[in-house]
PARO-187178 format. One record per residue (C-alpha): residue number from 1; residue in three letters; x, y, z. Coordinates in pm, 1 decimal, padded with zeros to 6 digits. Example, Ala and Ser with C-alpha at 12.3 -4.5 7.8 and 13.67 -1.06 7.14 Angstrom:
REM PARO-187178
(site 1 "ALA" (01230.0 -00450.0 00780.0))
(site 2 "SER" (01367.0 -00106.0 00714.0))
This chain:
REM PARO-187178
(site 1 "MET" (01544.7 01239.3 -01676.4))
(site 2 "LYS" (01785.5 01486.7 -01845.4))
(site 3 "ASP" (01733.0 01835.7 -01737.3))
(site 4 "PHE" (01813.0 02038.9 -02024.9))
(site 5 "THR" (01734.3 02362.1 -01873.1))
(site 6 "LEU" (02117.9 02518.3 -01818.5))
(site 7 "GLN" (02165.0 02402.4 -02203.2))
(site 8 "VAL" (01959.6 02620.8 -02373.9))
(site 9 "GLU" (02218.4 02929.0 -02390.4))
(site 10 "PRO" (02475.3 02703.7 -02520.5))
(site 11 "TYR" (02282.9 02546.6 -02765.7))
(site 12 "ILE" (02190.8 02916.2 -02881.9))
(site 13 "LEU" (02540.4 03044.9 -02900.9))
(site 14 "GLY" (02662.7 02727.7 -03053.7))
(site 15 "GLU" (02900.6 02585.4 -02810.9))
(site 16 "LEU" (02730.5 02278.9 -02752.2))
(site 17 "LYS" (02927.0 01968.1 -02967.7))
(site 18 "GLY" (02901.7 01604.7 -03003.6))
(site 19 "GLY" (02666.6 01401.8 -02821.1))
(site 20 "ASP" (02591.7 01696.1 -02563.1))
(site 21 "LEU" (02447.5 01824.1 -02905.9))
(site 22 "ALA" (02284.6 01607.9 -03015.2))
(site 23 "ASP" (02103.0 01511.3 -02716.8))
(site 24 "PHE" (01985.9 01853.9 -02706.8))
(site 25 "GLU" (01835.6 01822.1 -03014.2))
(site 26 "GLN" (01680.2 01482.5 -02963.9))
(site 27 "ALA" (01512.7 01633.8 -02643.3))
(site 28 "LEU" (01357.5 01922.9 -02876.9))
(site 29 "LEU" (01120.1 01706.8 -03084.8))
(site 30 "SER" (00998.5 01564.5 -02789.0))
(site 31 "ASP" (00975.0 01858.0 -02578.9))
(site 32 "PRO" (00710.4 02134.5 -02640.1))
(site 33 "GLU" (00867.3 02321.2 -02321.9))
(site 34 "LEU" (01199.9 02313.3 -02368.2))
(site 35 "VAL" (01163.9 02448.5 -02800.1))
(site 36 "ARG" (00991.1 02724.4 -02594.7))
(site 37 "GLN" (01233.9 02832.5 -02414.4))
(site 38 "VAL" (01516.6 02795.6 -02662.9))
(site 39 "ALA" (01233.0 03032.2 -02880.5))
(site 40 "GLN" (01198.5 03313.9 -02562.8))
(site 41 "HIS" (01588.3 03307.2 -02509.0))
(site 42 "ARG" (01694.0 03348.5 -02854.4))
(site 43 "GLU" (01443.5 03649.2 -02895.6))
(site 44 "MET" (01582.4 03817.4 -02524.4))
(site 45 "GLN" (01955.6 03806.9 -02686.0))
(site 46 "GLN" (01854.6 03941.2 -02988.6))
(site 47 "ARG" (01701.9 04212.8 -02800.3))
(site 48 "LEU" (01973.5 04295.4 -02598.5))
(site 49 "MET" (02214.1 04281.6 -02870.6))
(site 50 "GLY" (02017.8 04531.0 -03050.5))
(site 51 "MET" (01992.1 04788.6 -02759.6))
(site 52 "GLN" (02332.9 04775.1 -02771.8))
(site 53 "VAL" (02419.6 04889.6 -03089.2))
(site 54 "ARG" (02158.0 05122.9 -03080.5))
(site 55 "LYS" (02354.3 05271.5 -02749.5))
(site 56 "LYS" (02662.2 05252.0 -03003.3))
(site 57 "VAL" (02538.5 05404.9 -03262.6))
(site 58 "ASP" (02428.2 05666.5 -03022.4))
(site 59 "PHE" (02768.7 05712.0 -02892.2))
(site 60 "ALA" (02941.4 05735.5 -03210.9))
(site 61 "LEU" (02719.0 06021.5 -03343.4))
(site 62 "ALA" (02769.5 06175.4 -03011.3))
(site 63 "THR" (03124.3 06188.8 -02985.1))
(site 64 "ALA" (03202.7 06256.9 -03334.7))
(site 65 "PRO" (03451.1 06588.6 -03392.0))
(site 66 "ASN" (03287.8 06703.3 -03721.1))
(site 67 "PRO" (02920.7 06578.5 -03703.2))
(site 68 "SER" (02893.6 06797.4 -04050.9))
(site 69 "ASN" (03171.8 06546.2 -04207.9))
(site 70 "SER" (02907.1 06301.5 -04433.5))
(site 71 "TYR" (03230.1 06069.6 -04506.7))
(site 72 "HIS" (03331.0 06031.1 -04108.7))
(site 73 "TRP" (02941.3 06003.9 -04025.4))
(site 74 "LEU" (02849.6 05693.9 -04308.1))
(site 75 "TRP" (03196.7 05489.5 -04221.0))
(site 76 "VAL" (03047.1 05486.4 -03873.7))
(site 77 "VAL" (02738.3 05420.5 -03982.3))
(site 78 "ALA" (02860.4 05117.3 -04197.2))
(site 79 "VAL" (03088.4 04950.8 -03923.1))
(site 80 "LEU" (02778.1 04942.5 -03631.3))
(site 81 "LEU" (02555.0 04814.0 -03923.7))
(site 82 "LEU" (02829.4 04525.9 -04006.3))
(site 83 "THR" (02843.2 04444.3 -03642.7))
(site 84 "VAL" (02446.4 04476.8 -03631.1))
(site 85 "ALA" (02435.3 04165.9 -03925.2))
(site 86 "ALA" (02715.1 03928.4 -03802.2))
(site 87 "ALA" (02553.5 03947.6 -03440.4))
(site 88 "PHE" (02220.0 03855.7 -03613.8))
(site 89 "TRP" (02402.6 03610.2 -03821.0))
(site 90 "TYR" (02551.4 03447.5 -03595.7))
(site 91 "LEU" (02243.2 03374.5 -03388.5))
(site 92 "ARG" (02006.9 03302.2 -03626.7))
(site 93 "SER" (02194.8 03133.7 -03877.2))
(site 94 "GLY" (02523.1 03082.6 -03740.1))
(site 95 "LYS" (02385.7 02774.2 -03559.7))
(site 96 "PRO" (02188.0 02423.1 -03628.1))
(site 97 "GLU" (01808.3 02529.8 -03611.6))
(site 98 "VAL" (01566.3 02317.2 -03405.1))
(site 99 "PRO" (01547.3 01986.9 -03604.3))
(site 100 "VAL" (01158.4 01940.6 -03666.1))
(site 101 "GLN" (01008.6 01618.0 -03711.4))
(site 102 "PRO" (00909.8 01493.3 -04057.0))
(site 103 "GLU" (00500.7 01569.1 -04147.2))
(site 104 "ILE" (00345.0 01265.0 -04176.7))
(site 105 "PRO" (00053.2 01253.8 -04458.6))
(site 106 "GLN" (-00307.0 01214.4 -04322.9))
(site 107 "GLN" (-00459.8 00861.7 -04416.0))
(site 108 "THR" (-00785.8 00920.2 -04641.5))
(site 109 "PRO" (-01079.5 00820.4 -04368.7))
(site 110 "LEU" (-01251.9 00455.9 -04510.2))
(site 111 "PRO" (-01610.7 00608.9 -04618.2))
(site 112 "ALA" (-01867.8 00562.8 -04420.4))
(site 113 "THR" (-02086.9 00248.7 -04432.4))
(site 114 "PRO" (-02385.5 00325.6 -04660.3))
(site 115 "GLN" (-02770.5 00307.8 -04436.2))
(site 116 "SER" (-02890.7 00034.4 -04639.7))
(site 117 "VAL" (-02734.4 -00238.6 -04567.8))
(site 118 "LEU" (-02775.3 -00181.4 -04201.1))
(site 119 "ASP" (-02978.3 -00414.5 -03965.8))
(site 120 "THR" (-03257.5 -00205.8 -03978.4))
(site 121 "THR" (-03582.6 -00429.3 -03866.0))
(site 122 "GLN" (-03447.8 -00356.7 -03449.7))
(site 123 "GLN" (-03531.5 -00064.7 -03341.7))
(site 124 "THR" (-03339.1 00054.8 -03086.5))
(site 125 "LEU" (-03575.3 00178.3 -02746.1))
(site 126 "PRO" (-03430.3 00241.5 -02379.0))
(site 127 "VAL" (-03362.9 -00003.8 -02147.2))
(site 128 "PRO" (-03424.2 00081.4 -01811.9))
(site 129 "PRO" (-03116.5 -00032.6 -01601.7))
(site 130 "ALA" (-03312.9 -00291.0 -01373.0))
(site 131 "MET" (-03364.2 -00449.1 -01701.1))
(site 132 "ALA" (-03023.1 -00418.3 -01914.6))
(site 133 "GLN" (-02891.5 -00602.3 -01567.6))
(site 134 "LYS" (-03070.2 -00900.1 -01600.5))
(site 135 "PRO" (-03046.4 -01012.0 -01981.9))
(site 136 "ILE" (-03278.3 -01308.7 -02093.6))
(site 137 "LYS" (-03099.1 -01661.2 -02079.1))
(site 138 "LYS" (-03082.1 -01822.9 -02457.3))
(site 139 "GLN" (-03239.2 -02146.4 -02413.9))
(site 140 "ASN" (-03113.6 -02367.8 -02673.1))
(site 141 "ASN" (-03345.2 -02551.6 -02885.3))
(site 142 "PRO" (-03283.5 -02928.5 -03042.1))
(site 143 "SER" (-03078.1 -02943.4 -03333.9))
(site 144 "ASN" (-03341.9 -03138.8 -03545.9))
(site 145 "VAL" (-03619.7 -02828.0 -03525.9))
(site 146 "ASP" (-03771.5 -02830.6 -03884.3))
(site 147 "ALA" (-03699.9 -02437.3 -04008.9))
(site 148 "ARG" (-04036.5 -02484.9 -04231.7))
(site 149 "LEU" (-04236.3 -02557.2 -03870.1))
(site 150 "ILE" (-04133.9 -02263.7 -03700.8))
(site 151 "ALA" (-04218.8 -02012.0 -03944.4))
(site 152 "LEU" (-04543.1 -02229.6 -03977.5))
(site 153 "ALA" (-04588.0 -02179.3 -03627.6))
(site 154 "GLU" (-04521.5 -01860.4 -03651.8))
(site 155 "GLU" (-04774.7 -01735.0 -03956.3))
(site 156 "PHE" (-05039.0 -01893.1 -03723.5))
(site 157 "GLN" (-04944.1 -01712.5 -03410.8))
(site 158 "ALA" (-05225.1 -01542.5 -03220.7))
(site 159 "GLN" (-05055.9 -01223.2 -03140.8))
(site 160 "PRO" (-05152.9 -00917.7 -02923.1))
(site 161 "THR" (-05370.8 -00618.1 -02998.8))
(site 162 "ASP" (-05275.3 -00202.4 -02942.4))
(site 163 "ILE" (-05505.9 -00226.1 -02662.1))
(site 164 "LEU" (-05198.4 -00288.9 -02443.9))
(site 165 "ILE" (-05074.2 00104.4 -02576.5))
(site 166 "ARG" (-05356.5 00311.2 -02533.6))
(site 167 "ASN" (-05366.5 00514.1 -02189.9))
(site 168 "THR" (-05610.3 00394.9 -01964.0))
(site 169 "ASP" (-05709.7 00771.2 -01822.8))
(site 170 "GLY" (-05691.7 00875.3 -02236.3))
(site 171 "GLN" (-05466.7 01216.7 -02143.0))
(site 172 "SER" (-05142.1 01050.1 -02017.8))
(site 173 "THR" (-04854.4 01099.0 -02256.5))
(site 174 "VAL" (-04585.7 00910.7 -01992.3))
(site 175 "LEU" (-04557.6 00537.8 -02210.3))
(site 176 "THR" (-04573.1 00259.6 -01914.8))
(site 177 "ASN" (-04329.5 -00029.4 -01923.0))
(site 178 "LEU" (-04548.3 -00252.0 -02059.4))
(site 179 "GLN" (-04644.7 -00032.9 -02373.5))
(site 180 "ARG" (-04205.8 00052.3 -02375.8))
(site 181 "ALA" (-04260.4 -00385.1 -02435.3))
(site 182 "TYR" (-04516.8 -00337.3 -02687.8))
(site 183 "GLN" (-04342.4 -00098.0 -02920.5))
(site 184 "ALA" (-04034.8 -00285.6 -02912.7))
(site 185 "TYR" (-04254.1 -00632.6 -02971.8))
(site 186 "THR" (-04444.4 -00407.2 -03301.4))
(site 187 "ALA" (-04105.3 -00312.2 -03363.1))
(site 188 "LYS" (-03997.6 -00731.5 -03420.6))
(site 189 "ASN" (-03706.5 -00650.0 -03080.8))
(site 190 "TYR" (-03874.0 -00982.9 -02953.8))
(site 191 "ARG" (-03605.8 -01031.8 -02713.4))
(site 192 "LEU" (-03607.3 -00671.6 -02575.6))
(site 193 "SER" (-03942.6 -00670.8 -02560.8))
(site 194 "ALA" (-03895.6 -01004.8 -02329.5))
(site 195 "THR" (-03631.8 -00817.7 -02087.3))
(site 196 "LEU" (-03848.9 -00541.9 -02064.3))
(site 197 "LEU" (-04104.0 -00772.7 -01896.9))
(site 198 "GLN" (-03890.2 -01046.1 -01723.7))
(site 199 "ASP" (-03987.8 -00990.7 -01387.1))
(site 200 "ASP" (-04326.6 -01044.9 -01333.9))
(site 201 "THR" (-04434.4 -00737.6 -01110.5))
(site 202 "GLU" (-04399.8 -00581.2 -01466.2))
(site 203 "LEU" (-04699.1 -00763.4 -01623.9))
(site 204 "GLY" (-04936.2 -00544.7 -01484.6))
(site 205 "ALA" (-05281.9 -00599.9 -01279.5))
(site 206 "ASP" (-05478.0 -00794.3 -01586.9))
(site 207 "ASP" (-05298.3 -01096.7 -01796.2))
(site 208 "SER" (-05234.3 -00873.5 -02065.4))
(site 209 "GLY" (-04833.0 -00817.4 -01973.8))
(site 210 "ARG" (-04861.6 -01210.9 -01896.1))
(site 211 "PHE" (-04942.7 -01286.7 -02314.2))
(site 212 "LEU" (-04738.4 -01035.0 -02444.4))
(site 213 "ARG" (-04431.4 -01146.9 -02294.4))
(site 214 "ALA" (-04573.1 -01534.8 -02398.0))
(site 215 "ASN" (-04556.3 -01407.3 -02746.3))
(site 216 "ALA" (-04259.2 -01198.1 -02751.3))
(site 217 "ARG" (-04052.1 -01487.7 -02577.4))
(site 218 "PHE" (-04189.7 -01702.7 -02866.4))
(site 219 "ARG" (-04069.1 -01491.8 -03148.1))
(site 220 "ALA" (-03759.3 -01510.7 -02955.6))
(site 221 "GLY" (-03742.8 -01860.2 -03024.3))
(site 222 "LEU" (-03777.9 -01901.1 -02623.7))
(site 223 "TYR" (-04025.2 -02183.5 -02683.7))
(site 224 "ALA" (-03999.2 -02312.9 -02322.9))
(site 225 "SER" (-04044.1 -02011.3 -02111.5))
(site 226 "ALA" (-04314.6 -01895.7 -02404.6))
(site 227 "ARG" (-04512.8 -02187.0 -02292.0))
(site 228 "GLN" (-04489.9 -02194.8 -01913.2))
(site 229 "ASP" (-04604.6 -01820.2 -01980.0))
(site 230 "PHE" (-04900.7 -01944.1 -02212.9))
(site 231 "THR" (-04970.9 -02280.4 -01968.9))
(site 232 "LYS" (-05032.1 -01982.7 -01686.9))
(site 233 "LEU" (-05277.6 -01855.1 -01915.8))
(site 234 "SER" (-05530.7 -02153.2 -01992.8))
(site 235 "ASN" (-05742.8 -02007.1 -01735.1))
(site 236 "SER" (-05764.7 -01650.9 -01785.6))
(site 237 "PHE" (-06098.9 -01563.1 -01940.0))
(site 238 "GLN" (-05970.3 -01311.9 -02195.5))
(site 239 "PHE" (-05640.0 -01514.6 -02338.4))
(site 240 "ARG" (-05765.1 -01889.8 -02255.9))
(site 241 "HIS" (-05856.3 -02012.6 -02613.9))
(site 242 "GLU" (-05511.5 -01777.4 -02732.8))
(site 243 "ALA" (-05280.3 -01950.1 -02459.4))
(site 244 "ARG" (-05446.0 -02316.6 -02559.1))
(site 245 "TRP" (-05382.3 -02269.2 -02942.6))
(site 246 "ASN" (-04983.7 -02115.6 -02902.7))
(site 247 "ILE" (-04918.5 -02382.4 -02666.2))
(site 248 "LEU" (-04944.5 -02616.4 -02958.9))
(site 249 "LEU" (-04754.7 -02380.2 -03158.1))
(site 250 "CYS" (-04473.3 -02318.1 -02892.7))
(site 251 "ASP" (-04452.2 -02722.2 -02910.1))
(site 252 "MET" (-04465.1 -02782.9 -03298.5))
(site 253 "ALA" (-04138.6 -02518.7 -03353.6))
(site 254 "ALA" (-03976.4 -02657.9 -03068.0))
(site 255 "GLY" (-04022.4 -03024.6 -03264.7))
(site 256 "LYS" (-04277.0 -03152.7 -03097.7))
(site 257 "ASP" (-04469.7 -03427.6 -03241.2))
(site 258 "VAL" (-04846.5 -03195.2 -03198.8))
(site 259 "LYS" (-05082.3 -03438.5 -03471.8))
(site 260 "ALA" (-05301.3 -03543.7 -03180.4))
(site 261 "ALA" (-05328.4 -03211.0 -02997.6))
(site 262 "LEU" (-05415.9 -03052.0 -03369.7))
(site 263 "GLU" (-05647.0 -03322.4 -03432.6))
(site 264 "ALA" (-05853.7 -03247.9 -03127.3))
(site 265 "MET" (-05833.1 -02850.2 -03217.5))
(site 266 "VAL" (-06005.7 -02985.5 -03585.4))
(site 267 "GLN" (-06255.2 -03192.2 -03442.2))
(site 268 "ASP" (-06368.0 -02898.6 -03134.3))
(site 269 "VAL" (-06633.7 -02709.1 -03368.8))
(site 270 "ASP" (-06630.1 -02449.9 -03073.0))
(site 271 "PHE" (-06315.0 -02405.2 -03077.1))
(site 272 "PRO" (-06241.6 -01999.3 -03174.8))
(site 273 "PHE" (-05984.5 -02139.9 -03328.6))
(site 274 "ASN" (-06102.3 -02449.3 -03501.9))
(site 275 "ASP" (-06084.0 -02284.7 -03891.9))
(site 276 "ALA" (-05673.9 -02217.0 -03810.5))
(site 277 "ALA" (-05642.6 -02535.2 -03690.1))
(site 278 "ARG" (-05791.6 -02720.7 -04043.9))
(site 279 "ARG" (-05589.1 -02480.8 -04258.1))
(site 280 "LEU" (-05265.4 -02545.8 -04043.6))
(site 281 "ARG" (-05331.6 -02965.4 -04068.9))
(site 282 "VAL" (-05266.2 -02869.6 -04420.1))
(site 283 "GLY" (-04921.2 -02737.2 -04424.3))
(site 284 "TYR" (-04814.5 -02974.6 -04085.3))
(site 285 "LEU" (-04913.7 -03248.3 -04247.2))
(site 286 "LYS" (-04720.4 -03194.4 -04568.7))
């Protein structure tokens, strides 16, 4: 890259011509340091010129043969002032000014997207780094699944309750991972809820964690994984009936024929979900 430092003084004095002048002025457009050097050098030249003029005035007044002669004194001052004016005009106006880039008009910023059009149904909750590194793989459901059956299954789903977010000691205000997963579930952020409980070590000592994860996977459309969790809860003292019921709903949402299993539940009068099975049969057989 060409060094323009040595050309600062010739530029100020108007000695640069042709290509050298064009190159120097082009450099001024992109080099703030060169612009600063030109300004400093010009100011120094003006100060030196002013000092020289003042010395000349003092010398003229001191060596005048008759200081009382006003005409002689005025003539000396006039000559010196003309010299000063010529010097300043030469330094400031007698050479090209530093080129200035044209001002680019600012564009009007686009209006912000109204909050009302944003999807606020999914609330963002903090995800531990270990969980964020293990995203749930999306399961491909059969293309012939009836959306009506999925909606029906979700309508009759046996869901977890708020017992999962209660503090065991009644005093702690720090949420456990299980409680964060339940909050995500109630916020309808089902995939996040399932992700927080992806590792079995996060499920807790009882079956509540697995039941929550199974329901989160079910709501996220991960019917095969949800069915596996519900199957493991089939012998659970706390959730065995909910697990049996939700297994049927997983199969129905996945497009499987559940007529026989549903009819068995209708005939089982001791089954806690017997009434729900009767109502579901009406909607399923439409």
